[in-house]
C-alpha positions as CSV (number, residue, x, y, z in Angstrom):
1,M,15.6,54.4,-67.7
2,A,13.4,52.6,-70.2
3,A,16.3,52.6,-72.7
4,D,18.6,51.1,-70.2
5,F,16.1,48.4,-69.4
6,F,15.6,47.6,-73.1
7,A,19.4,47.5,-73.7
8,A,20.0,45.3,-70.7
9,V,17.2,42.8,-71.2
10,V,16.5,42.7,-74.9
11,V,19.7,43.6,-76.7
12,H,22.1,41.9,-74.2
13,P,20.1,39.0,-72.7
14,W,23.2,36.9,-71.9
15,H,23.2,38.0,-68.2
16,L,20.0,36.0,-67.8
17,I,21.9,32.7,-68.6
18,P,23.1,31.0,-65.4
19,R,26.8,30.9,-64.8
20,R,28.7,27.7,-64.1
21,G,28.0,26.6,-60.6
22,E,25.2,29.1,-60.1
23,P,21.8,27.6,-59.1
24,S,19.2,28.1,-61.7
25,S,16.6,29.2,-59.2
26,K,18.2,32.7,-59.1
27,V,17.5,33.1,-62.9
28,V,14.7,35.4,-63.8
29,K,13.3,34.2,-67.1
30,P,12.4,36.7,-69.7
31,S,8.8,35.5,-69.7
32,R,8.5,36.2,-66.0
33,F,10.5,39.4,-65.8
34,G,7.7,41.6,-67.2
35,S,5.1,40.1,-64.7
36,V,7.5,40.6,-61.8
37,F,8.2,44.2,-62.8
38,A,4.4,44.9,-63.3
39,T,3.6,43.4,-59.9
40,S,6.2,45.4,-58.1
41,H,5.1,48.6,-59.9
42,L,1.5,47.9,-59.0
43,E,2.4,47.3,-55.3
44,N,4.3,50.6,-55.2
45,W,1.4,52.5,-56.9
46,G,-1.0,51.0,-54.3
47,K,1.2,52.0,-51.4
48,R,1.5,55.6,-52.8
49,L,-2.3,55.7,-53.3
50,L,-2.9,54.4,-49.7
51,R,-0.5,57.0,-48.3
52,K,-2.4,59.8,-50.2
53,V,-5.8,58.5,-49.0
54,L,-4.6,58.3,-45.4
55,A,-2.9,61.7,-45.5
56,Y,-4.2,63.9,-42.7
57,K,-5.7,66.5,-44.9
58,N,-7.6,63.9,-46.8
59,L,-8.8,62.3,-43.6
60,L,-9.9,65.8,-42.4
61,F,-11.9,66.3,-45.6
62,M,-13.5,62.8,-45.3
63,L,-14.5,63.6,-41.7
64,L,-16.1,66.9,-42.8
65,L,-18.0,65.0,-45.5
66,L,-19.3,62.3,-43.1
67,N,-20.1,64.9,-40.5
68,S,-22.3,66.8,-43.0
69,T,-24.9,64.0,-42.5
70,C,-25.5,63.8,-46.2
71,F,-25.3,60.0,-46.1
72,F,-27.5,59.7,-43.0
73,L,-31.1,58.6,-43.0
74,T,-33.3,61.8,-43.0
75,D,-36.1,62.4,-40.6
76,D,-38.8,61.5,-43.1
77,K,-36.7,58.3,-44.1
78,R,-36.9,59.3,-47.8
79,A,-33.2,59.6,-48.3
80,G,-30.0,58.3,-46.8
81,I,-28.5,55.0,-45.7
82,P,-30.2,53.2,-42.7
83,Y,-28.0,52.9,-39.6
84,F,-25.2,54.9,-41.2
85,Q,-25.6,57.6,-38.6
86,E,-25.4,55.1,-35.8
87,L,-22.3,53.6,-37.3
88,F,-20.6,57.0,-37.7
89,L,-21.4,57.9,-34.1
90,L,-19.9,54.6,-32.9
91,L,-16.7,55.4,-34.8
92,V,-16.7,58.9,-33.3
93,V,-17.1,57.6,-29.8
94,A,-14.4,55.0,-30.4
95,A,-12.0,57.6,-31.8
96,T,-12.7,59.9,-28.8
97,A,-12.0,57.0,-26.4
98,C,-8.7,56.3,-28.1
99,L,-7.7,59.9,-28.0
100,F,-8.5,60.1,-24.3
101,V,-6.2,57.2,-23.7
102,A,-3.3,58.1,-26.0
103,W,-3.5,61.9,-26.4
104,K,-2.8,63.9,-23.3
105,W,-3.8,67.2,-25.0
106,V,-7.5,66.6,-24.5
107,Y,-7.1,67.0,-20.7
108,Q,-5.4,70.4,-21.1
109,S,-8.3,72.2,-22.8
110,K,-11.3,73.8,-21.0
111,T,-13.3,73.3,-24.2
112,S,-13.2,69.6,-23.6
113,L,-15.3,70.1,-20.5
114,W,-17.9,71.9,-22.5
115,I,-18.0,69.1,-25.1
116,I,-18.3,66.4,-22.4
117,F,-21.2,68.3,-20.7
118,M,-23.0,68.8,-24.0
119,G,-22.2,65.4,-25.6
120,V,-22.3,63.0,-22.6
121,M,-24.0,64.6,-19.5
122,L,-27.1,66.0,-21.2
123,P,-28.2,62.8,-23.1
124,L,-27.6,60.8,-20.0
125,I,-29.7,63.1,-17.8
126,S,-32.5,63.1,-20.4
127,A,-32.5,59.2,-20.6
128,V,-32.6,59.0,-16.8
129,L,-35.6,61.4,-16.6
130,A,-37.5,59.5,-19.3
131,N,-36.9,56.3,-17.4
132,L,-38.1,57.8,-14.1
133,N,-41.2,59.5,-15.6
134,F,-42.4,56.9,-18.2
135,G,-40.4,53.8,-17.5
136,Q,-38.6,53.9,-20.8
137,P,-35.4,51.8,-20.7
138,L,-32.2,53.7,-20.6
139,M,-31.0,52.3,-24.0
140,Y,-34.0,53.7,-25.8
141,G,-33.5,57.1,-24.1
142,L,-29.8,57.2,-25.2
143,L,-30.9,56.1,-28.7
144,E,-33.4,59.0,-28.9
145,E,-30.7,61.4,-27.7
146,R,-27.9,60.0,-29.8
147,R,-27.5,63.3,-31.7
148,F,-26.0,64.8,-28.6
149,L,-23.1,62.4,-29.2
150,Q,-22.2,64.4,-32.3
151,Y,-20.6,67.0,-30.1
152,L,-17.8,64.4,-29.6
153,V,-16.7,65.0,-33.2
154,F,-14.7,67.8,-31.6
155,F,-11.9,65.5,-30.6
156,P,-11.1,63.7,-33.9
157,T,-11.5,67.1,-35.7
158,L,-9.1,68.8,-33.4
159,F,-6.6,66.0,-33.7
160,L,-6.7,66.0,-37.6
161,L,-6.4,69.8,-37.6
162,I,-3.3,69.7,-35.5
163,M,-1.8,66.9,-37.7
164,A,-2.9,68.4,-41.1
165,S,-2.2,72.1,-40.2
166,P,-4.6,73.6,-42.8
167,T,-4.9,77.3,-43.3
168,Q,-8.3,79.0,-42.8
169,E,-8.5,79.4,-46.6
170,E,-7.9,75.7,-47.2
171,L,-10.4,74.7,-44.5
172,G,-12.9,77.0,-46.1
173,K,-12.4,75.3,-49.5
174,Y,-13.0,71.9,-47.9
175,F,-16.2,73.2,-46.3
176,L,-17.4,74.6,-49.6
177,Y,-16.6,71.4,-51.5
178,V,-18.7,69.4,-49.0
179,A,-21.6,71.9,-49.3
180,L,-21.5,71.6,-53.1
181,F,-21.6,67.8,-52.8
182,C,-24.6,68.0,-50.4
183,A,-26.5,70.3,-52.7
184,T,-25.8,68.2,-55.7
185,L,-26.8,65.0,-53.9
186,G,-30.0,66.8,-52.8
187,F,-30.8,67.8,-56.3
188,A,-30.2,64.2,-57.5
189,Y,-32.9,63.1,-55.1
190,Y,-35.2,66.0,-56.1
191,L,-34.9,65.3,-59.8
192,G,-35.4,61.5,-59.3
193,I,-31.9,60.6,-60.4
194,I,-31.4,58.8,-57.1
195,P,-34.7,57.0,-56.1
196,Q,-36.3,57.6,-52.8
197,N,-36.0,55.0,-50.1
198,K,-38.8,52.4,-50.1
199,G,-39.7,49.9,-47.5
200,V,-37.4,51.3,-44.7
201,S,-38.7,49.6,-41.5
202,F,-39.0,52.5,-39.2
203,T,-42.0,53.9,-37.3
204,V,-43.0,57.1,-39.0
205,D,-46.4,58.8,-38.5
206,D,-48.6,60.3,-41.2
207,W,-47.4,63.9,-40.9
208,T,-45.5,63.5,-44.2
209,Q,-48.9,63.0,-46.0
210,Y,-49.9,66.6,-45.0
211,E,-46.5,68.0,-45.8
212,D,-46.4,66.4,-49.3
213,L,-49.4,68.6,-50.3
214,L,-47.6,71.8,-49.4
215,R,-43.9,70.9,-49.9
216,P,-43.5,67.9,-52.2
217,N,-40.1,66.4,-53.0
218,R,-38.5,68.0,-49.9
219,F,-35.1,66.6,-49.0
220,R,-33.2,68.1,-46.0
221,I,-29.7,67.1,-46.9
222,G,-26.7,69.0,-45.6
223,S,-28.7,72.1,-44.6
224,P,-26.2,73.5,-42.0
225,F,-23.2,73.1,-44.3
226,V,-25.0,74.8,-47.2
227,T,-26.1,77.6,-45.0
228,I,-22.7,78.3,-43.6
229,S,-21.1,78.0,-47.0
230,A,-23.6,80.6,-48.3
231,F,-22.6,83.0,-45.5
232,M,-18.9,82.3,-46.2
233,L,-19.5,83.2,-49.9
234,M,-21.2,86.4,-48.9
235,Y,-18.4,87.3,-46.6
236,S,-15.9,86.7,-49.4
237,M,-18.0,88.8,-51.9
238,R,-18.2,91.7,-49.4
239,D,-14.8,92.9,-50.7
240,R,-14.9,91.5,-54.2
241,V,-17.9,90.3,-56.2
242,T,-17.1,87.6,-58.8
243,V,-19.4,85.8,-61.2
244,G,-18.1,82.4,-60.1
245,R,-18.9,83.0,-56.4
246,L,-22.3,84.5,-57.3
247,L,-23.2,81.5,-59.4
248,I,-22.4,79.2,-56.6
249,L,-24.4,81.3,-54.2
250,L,-27.4,81.3,-56.6
251,Y,-27.0,77.5,-56.8
252,F,-27.3,77.3,-53.0
253,V,-30.3,79.6,-53.1
254,A,-32.0,77.4,-55.7
255,Y,-31.2,74.4,-53.4
256,L,-32.8,76.2,-50.4
257,W,-36.0,77.0,-52.3
258,L,-36.5,73.9,-54.3
259,V,-35.0,71.1,-52.1
260,L,-34.7,72.2,-48.5
261,Q,-37.9,74.3,-48.5
262,T,-37.4,75.7,-45.0
263,R,-39.1,79.0,-44.4
264,Q,-37.0,79.9,-41.3
265,T,-33.8,79.3,-43.2
266,M,-35.0,81.6,-46.0
267,V,-35.5,84.4,-43.5
268,V,-32.2,83.7,-41.8
269,W,-30.3,83.9,-45.2
270,A,-32.0,87.3,-46.0
271,L,-31.1,88.7,-42.5
272,A,-27.6,87.4,-42.7
273,G,-27.1,89.0,-46.2
274,M,-28.2,92.4,-44.9
275,W,-25.9,92.1,-41.9
276,I,-22.9,91.1,-43.9
277,F,-23.3,93.8,-46.5
278,R,-24.4,96.5,-44.1
279,K,-21.2,98.6,-44.7
280,R,-20.7,97.6,-48.3
281,I,-23.7,98.8,-50.2
282,D,-21.7,99.0,-53.4
283,S,-20.9,95.2,-53.2
284,L,-24.5,94.5,-52.4
285,M,-25.7,96.5,-55.4
286,K,-23.2,94.7,-57.7
287,M,-24.3,91.3,-56.5
288,S,-28.0,92.3,-56.7
289,V,-27.6,93.6,-60.3
290,L,-25.8,90.4,-61.4
291,G,-28.3,88.2,-59.6
292,V,-31.3,89.9,-61.1
293,A,-29.8,89.7,-64.6
294,I,-29.2,86.0,-64.3
295,L,-32.8,85.5,-63.0
296,V,-34.3,87.6,-65.8
297,V,-32.5,85.5,-68.4
298,S,-33.6,82.3,-66.7
299,Y,-37.2,83.6,-66.6
300,L,-37.2,84.3,-70.3
301,L,-36.0,80.8,-70.9
302,A,-38.6,79.1,-68.6
303,P,-41.4,81.3,-67.4
304,E,-43.7,78.5,-66.5
305,F,-41.3,77.4,-63.8
306,Y,-41.4,80.8,-62.1
307,H,-45.2,80.9,-62.2
308,A,-45.4,77.5,-60.4
309,Q,-42.8,78.7,-57.8
310,Y,-44.9,81.9,-57.2
311,A,-48.0,79.8,-56.5
312,R,-46.1,77.7,-54.1
313,F,-44.7,80.7,-52.3
314,D,-48.2,82.0,-51.9
315,A,-49.3,78.7,-50.3
316,L,-46.3,78.7,-48.0
317,L,-47.0,82.3,-46.9
318,F,-50.7,81.5,-46.2
319,D,-49.7,78.4,-44.2
320,A,-47.3,80.4,-42.1
321,T,-49.8,83.2,-41.3
322,S,-53.0,81.3,-40.8
323,G,-54.0,80.6,-37.3
324,P,-52.4,78.4,-34.6
325,G,-50.6,75.3,-35.9
326,V,-48.9,72.2,-34.7
327,R,-46.1,74.1,-32.9
328,E,-48.5,76.2,-30.9
329,R,-50.3,73.2,-29.6
330,T,-47.0,71.4,-28.8
331,V,-45.8,74.4,-26.8
332,S,-49.1,74.5,-24.9
333,I,-48.8,70.8,-24.0
334,I,-45.2,71.2,-22.9
335,L,-46.0,74.1,-20.5
336,D,-48.9,72.2,-18.9
337,A,-47.0,68.9,-18.6
338,I,-43.9,70.4,-16.9
339,S,-46.1,72.5,-14.6
340,A,-48.0,69.4,-13.5
341,N,-44.7,67.6,-12.9
342,N,-43.5,70.2,-10.5
343,Y,-41.1,71.7,-13.1
344,F,-39.0,68.6,-13.2
345,G,-37.9,67.5,-16.7
346,M,-39.5,64.5,-18.4
347,G,-36.8,63.4,-20.9
348,A,-37.5,62.4,-24.4
349,L,-39.3,59.2,-25.7
350,S,-38.2,57.2,-28.6
351,L,-40.6,56.3,-31.4
352,Q,-39.1,52.8,-31.3
353,W,-40.5,52.4,-27.7
354,D,-44.2,51.9,-27.9
355,G,-44.7,54.7,-30.4
356,G,-43.0,57.4,-28.3
357,F,-45.1,60.5,-27.5
358,S,-47.8,59.6,-30.1
359,R,-49.5,57.3,-27.6
360,I,-49.4,60.0,-24.8
361,Y,-50.2,63.3,-26.6
362,N,-50.7,63.1,-30.4
363,S,-49.0,62.0,-33.5
364,H,-47.7,65.5,-34.3
365,F,-45.9,66.0,-30.9
366,Y,-42.2,66.5,-31.7
367,L,-39.7,68.2,-29.3
368,A,-37.4,69.0,-32.3
369,D,-40.0,71.4,-33.7
370,V,-40.2,73.8,-30.8
371,G,-36.6,74.8,-30.0
372,I,-36.0,75.8,-26.4
373,F,-39.4,74.5,-25.3
374,G,-38.2,71.0,-26.3
375,V,-35.1,71.6,-24.0
376,Y,-37.5,72.8,-21.3
377,Y,-39.6,69.6,-21.6
378,R,-36.5,67.4,-21.4
379,F,-34.8,69.1,-18.4
380,G,-37.4,71.2,-16.6
381,F,-35.9,73.7,-14.3
382,L,-32.4,72.6,-15.4
383,A,-33.1,73.9,-18.9
384,P,-31.8,77.5,-18.1
385,I,-28.5,75.9,-16.9
386,A,-28.2,73.8,-20.1
387,A,-28.9,76.9,-22.3
388,L,-26.5,79.1,-20.4
389,V,-23.7,76.5,-20.6
390,F,-24.4,76.0,-24.4
391,Y,-24.7,79.7,-25.5
392,G,-22.2,81.1,-22.9
393,G,-19.7,78.4,-23.5
394,F,-19.7,78.7,-27.3
395,I,-19.5,82.5,-27.1
396,W,-16.4,82.1,-24.9
397,I,-14.9,79.6,-27.4
398,M,-15.5,81.9,-30.3
399,R,-13.9,84.9,-28.5
400,Q,-10.7,83.0,-28.0
401,C,-10.0,83.4,-31.8
402,S,-9.5,87.1,-32.7
403,D,-8.5,86.7,-36.4
404,K,-11.5,85.1,-38.1
405,G,-11.5,84.4,-41.8
406,A,-14.6,83.9,-43.9
407,L,-15.4,80.4,-42.6
408,L,-15.0,81.3,-38.9
409,A,-17.0,84.5,-39.4
410,A,-19.8,82.5,-41.1
411,L,-19.9,80.0,-38.3
412,Q,-20.1,82.8,-35.8
413,L,-22.9,84.5,-37.7
414,S,-24.8,81.2,-37.9
415,F,-24.5,80.7,-34.2
416,V,-25.6,84.3,-33.4
417,V,-28.7,83.9,-35.6
418,S,-29.7,80.6,-34.0
419,M,-29.2,82.3,-30.6
420,L,-31.5,85.2,-31.5
421,N,-34.1,82.6,-32.7
422,F,-33.6,80.4,-29.6
423,A,-37.4,80.0,-29.2
424,L,-37.6,77.8,-32.4
425,S,-34.0,76.9,-32.9
426,N,-33.0,73.4,-32.0
427,A,-29.3,74.1,-32.2
428,L,-28.6,72.9,-28.6
429,T,-30.0,69.5,-29.1
430,F,-29.6,68.8,-32.9
431,S,-26.6,70.8,-34.0
432,G,-23.8,69.0,-32.2
433,D,-22.2,68.0,-35.5
434,I,-21.8,71.6,-36.5
435,Y,-20.9,73.2,-33.2
436,G,-18.7,70.4,-31.9
437,M,-16.7,70.7,-35.2
438,A,-16.8,74.5,-35.1
439,A,-15.4,74.5,-31.5
440,A,-12.4,72.6,-32.8
441,F,-11.9,75.1,-35.6
442,F,-12.0,78.1,-33.2
443,L,-9.8,76.4,-30.6
444,Y,-7.2,75.3,-33.1
445,Y,-6.8,78.7,-34.8
446,A,-6.9,80.5,-31.5
447,K,-3.9,78.4,-30.3
448,L,-2.1,78.9,-33.6
449,Q,-2.5,82.7,-33.3
450,T,-1.4,82.7,-29.7
451,E,1.7,80.8,-30.6
452,N,2.5,83.1,-33.5
453,T,2.0,86.2,-31.3
454,T,4.3,84.7,-28.6
455,L,7.0,83.8,-31.1
456,T,6.9,87.3,-32.5
457,A,7.2,88.8,-29.1
458,N,10.2,86.6,-28.2
459,L,12.0,87.6,-31.4
460,E,11.6,91.2,-30.6
461,Q,13.2,90.8,-27.1
462,V,16.9,91.4,-26.5
463,N,18.8,88.2,-25.6
464,Y,20.8,88.7,-22.4
465,G,23.1,85.7,-22.3
466,Q,26.8,85.4,-21.6
467,F,27.3,88.2,-24.1
468,Q,25.0,91.1,-24.5
469,Y,24.0,91.9,-28.0
470,R,22.9,95.4,-28.9
471,N,21.7,96.9,-32.2
472,Y,23.7,99.8,-33.3
473,K,22.6,102.3,-35.9
474,L,25.1,102.6,-38.7
475,E,26.1,106.2,-39.1
């Protein structure tokens, strides 16, 4: 093609000379031909790039990345982009509204009712109760309970799954890539490569000053995605242990210990590992031997680092086992307050409205820290109904999908562990991003497996039409 172009334009340029009676405006001058060709080529390249970016699988990956909350402002305001979470939730709500208008499939799924109850009804009930008990405006109540809206990510996720048609293995890779990005971003904050936020104008009490003494440089970025990816890696290594997977798992373990610094999550990972490898002791031994070998080599290279980590572990253990703490006092206040209010819920107050609960109880009163007791404070005697709908509904959704790969098995295990730890787990109120998305995963692959089963059954049936076809055995 390049040779033809050279021969036509350079060697034989007479076709560029206008013929007699032909207007000169149609002539493409040699000086302009290259620029026209380059502009056309650039436009075509831009269109191809745009088509690739807007491909459904790429959009699905971008949705997973945004839904990991790695770009959102963290609770301690040290990392993340201000108002990015609110902007993302606005886009999710807008996309959900468009799908309800243009996509009839959302009305045909029972799971949609579960999502609407969790993502719309519960925050609205909480905002109304806070208004009746404390006079907080409804907008502040909805702002405080905005994380319930993350359940609505179910609808755009399901739409992109149907359009992209990824396999469970492909979706697991997307999930792992997002988790690796979250861990790398967290390490960048931890190591000071990305500076912490300064001067963010939000109301934050002084509890971070106490926490800085015990757990400095703590960044809770993408914790659910990293946890589920760690479970997924352990499920994949149950049958075959590889050095690559083990190194990624150790990377996640280092991220949990150094950056996330969450004691409950450490216990959960240990229990999950024992459950996953309960029938494969050989794989567990292989993984343990390789892991210990890598740790021994790293200890020989940097022993001071491990000495400092042991001292911090001792401090964390002492803090966890020494006397009643903030959570115990918060639970006691909740039980007394709901009892005095005739077991009616009291909703949730926003820090942006007169300091929230700090002016009523104390500066360490947080409903997010006490799991199901926070739900009890919000909804009162309605809390058992909300918990039953949440746990029972998601169990029903998971059971619809019989053939679960590593990702779906990891999501199921994560939910079961949070259910067993319901007293301190805030999955119902603060994990809508994970379980709304996971509900779409289970529903999509359940429908896919049902269709494949039905198709296989139809192919095995005898077709009785105008002519009857029979299978004869060749003698």
